[in-house]
C-alpha positions in Angstrom: 152.3 46.8 80.3 151.9 44.0 82.4 150.0 45.3 85.5 152.0 44.5 88.5 152.5 45.7 91.8 153.7 45.6 95.5 151.4 46.2 98.3 154.2 46.3 101.1 151.5 47.1 103.7 150.1 45.3 106.7 146.1 44.9 106.8 146.0 46.9 110.2 148.0 49.4 108.1 145.5 49.4 105.2 142.3 49.1 107.8 143.9 52.3 109.6 144.8 54.1 106.4 141.1 53.8 105.3 139.6 54.2 108.6 138.1 51.3 108.4 137.4 49.5 112.1 137.2 45.9 110.8 137.3 43.4 107.7 136.5 40.1 106.3 138.0 36.8 108.4 141.4 35.7 106.8 142.1 39.0 104.8 145.2 40.5 104.7 146.5 36.8 105.9 148.8 36.9 102.3 149.9 40.5 103.4 152.1 42.3 102.4 152.6 41.0 98.7 155.6 42.2 96.1 154.1 40.5 92.8 150.7 40.3 92.1 149.4 40.6 88.7 146.5 40.7 86.8 143.7 37.9 87.8 145.0 37.9 91.3 142.7 38.9 94.7 143.5 42.4 96.2 142.3 44.4 99.3 139.8 47.2 97.9 138.4 49.5 100.2 134.6 50.1 99.5 132.5 53.2 100.5 128.9 51.6 101.0 126.1 53.5 103.1 128.5 56.0 104.4 130.7 53.1 105.7 133.6 52.0 104.5 135.0 48.5 104.3 137.6 46.4 103.0 137.0 43.8 100.3 138.2 41.8 97.9 138.6 42.3 94.9 140.3 40.7 91.5 142.7 42.8 89.7 142.7 43.4 86.0 141.0 44.2 83.3 138.5 42.0 81.3 137.6 43.8 77.6 133.7 44.7 76.7 134.2 42.2 73.7 136.1 39.1 76.0 133.3 36.4 74.9 134.7 34.8 78.6 135.1 37.1 81.5 136.9 34.4 83.2 140.1 34.6 80.9 140.7 38.3 81.3 143.4 39.7 79.1 145.1 36.6 78.1 145.6 38.1 74.8 146.9 41.5 76.1 150.9 41.1 74.8 149.7 40.4 71.6 151.0 42.5 69.0 149.5 43.6 65.2 151.8 42.5 63.0 
């Protein structure tokens, strides 16, 4: 599984969907996006102190056994022989 997806909503639509009044400067400048892959920043709705806010987080999984979190799942496509 490659873990890629698309996000066709604009920033305003994402904010309305999650009932968020504002978002960080520059947020959504690169939306919509049609080929989001592991390691790229994606918009996330976060509930904090009873309020929702939009932030950007890195998409993907860093396994607990990874020596370098910056490397992420670089070997995710290796197959056992």
